[in-house]
matplotlib code that plots the C-alpha trace (Angstrom):
import matplotlib.pyplot as plt

x = [179.4, 180.4, 179.0, 175.6, 175.4, 176.5, 173.9, 171.1, 172.2, 172.1, 168.6, 167.3, 168.8, 167.2, 163.8, 164.0, 165.0, 162.4, 159.5, 156.8, 155.3, 151.6, 149.1, 145.5, 144.8, 142.1, 139.9, 137.3, 138.7, 138.2, 134.6, 131.1, 128.6, 124.9, 122.4, 118.9, 116.5, 118.6, 121.0, 124.4, 126.0, 129.7, 130.7, 134.0, 134.5, 135.0, 131.4, 128.9, 125.7, 123.6, 125.5, 124.8, 121.1, 120.6, 122.6, 120.6, 117.3, 118.5, 119.4, 115.9, 114.2, 116.7, 113.9, 112.1, 114.2, 111.2, 111.2, 114.6, 114.2, 116.8, 117.4, 117.9, 121.6, 122.1, 120.3, 122.5, 125.9, 125.6, 125.7, 128.1, 128.8, 130.3, 131.2, 132.2, 132.3, 129.7, 129.4, 125.9, 125.6, 122.1, 121.8, 119.8, 119.1, 119.5, 118.3, 121.6, 125.2, 126.4, 123.4, 124.4, 124.8, 127.6, 127.3, 129.7, 128.4, 130.0, 127.5, 127.3, 125.2, 124.6, 124.8, 122.6, 119.6, 118.1, 120.2, 121.7, 123.3, 124.6, 126.6, 126.9, 130.6, 130.5, 128.0, 129.0, 127.5, 129.4, 129.2, 128.5, 125.5]
y = [9.1, 7.0, 3.9, 5.5, 6.6, 3.1, 1.5, 3.8, 3.0, -0.7, -0.5, 1.6, -0.7, -3.8, -2.2, -1.1, -4.6, -6.4, -4.2, -6.0, -4.3, -4.9, -3.5, -4.1, -4.7, -2.4, -4.6, -2.0, -1.7, -5.4, -5.7, -4.5, -3.9, -4.1, -3.4, -4.9, -4.2, -5.0, -7.3, -6.2, -8.3, -8.2, -9.5, -9.8, -7.0, -9.5, -10.9, -9.9, -7.9, -10.9, -13.1, -10.6, -10.3, -14.1, -14.6, -12.0, -13.5, -17.0, -15.8, -14.5, -17.5, -20.3, -22.7, -22.6, -24.9, -25.9, -22.7, -23.3, -23.8, -25.5, -24.5, -27.0, -26.0, -26.9, -30.2, -31.1, -29.7, -29.0, -25.8, -22.9, -22.0, -18.9, -19.2, -16.8, -16.5, -14.0, -12.4, -11.5, -9.3, -9.2, -6.2, -6.1, -9.8, -9.8, -7.3, -7.4, -7.2, -8.9, -7.9, -8.7, -12.0, -12.5, -15.5, -16.6, -18.6, -20.4, -19.5, -21.0, -19.4, -20.7, -18.0, -20.0, -20.8, -20.1, -22.7, -21.3, -23.2, -21.7, -23.6, -22.0, -21.8, -20.0, -18.1, -15.8, -13.0, -9.7, -6.3, -3.7, -1.6]
z = [-187.2, -190.2, -188.4, -187.9, -191.6, -192.7, -190.5, -191.8, -195.4, -194.7, -193.1, -196.0, -198.6, -196.8, -196.8, -200.4, -201.6, -199.4, -200.4, -202.4, -205.4, -205.9, -208.4, -209.4, -213.1, -214.4, -216.7, -217.5, -221.0, -221.7, -220.4, -221.3, -218.4, -219.0, -216.3, -216.4, -213.5, -210.4, -212.2, -213.7, -216.4, -217.1, -220.5, -222.3, -224.8, -227.6, -227.4, -230.0, -229.2, -230.3, -227.8, -225.0, -225.8, -225.9, -222.7, -220.8, -222.1, -221.1, -217.6, -216.9, -218.7, -217.8, -216.6, -220.0, -222.3, -224.4, -226.5, -228.1, -231.8, -233.9, -237.5, -240.4, -240.5, -236.8, -237.3, -240.2, -239.2, -235.5, -233.6, -234.2, -230.6, -229.1, -225.4, -222.8, -219.0, -217.7, -214.3, -213.1, -210.0, -208.5, -206.2, -203.0, -202.7, -198.9, -196.4, -194.4, -195.5, -197.7, -199.8, -203.4, -205.2, -207.7, -210.0, -212.8, -215.7, -218.6, -221.4, -224.8, -227.5, -231.1, -233.7, -236.1, -233.9, -230.4, -228.5, -225.3, -222.4, -219.2, -216.5, -213.0, -212.1, -208.8, -206.6, -203.7, -201.7, -201.9, -200.3, -202.9, -202.1]

ax = plt.figure().add_subplot(projection="3d")
ax.plot(x, y, z, "-o")
ax.set_aspect("equal")
plt.show()
């Protein structure tokens, strides 16, 4: 009887030491989500509202670079850039699963003028709706 109890204790202790702890980090506190039409933008919580508005406008008008105006300050001293990585999830892109497109951009916005630059980092199709 003592051998059976000892064997059970050994097995239980082996399983308890070999178990792997895993957890998912909840990042909702550190992000701001803005939905425009069928596109959902996820920004870092530290970004300004002006940055968010310029980045969203640039996302929808990214082919039109001629409308960017530079101020005298930027011409003399250069841009004062704020940069952040933005996720854009466009829903219902495809008719079949995976339907949604997630794109990640490194976006730079000048706080002095209308200069905005976005570089695509990754683009993947995901299942979300």
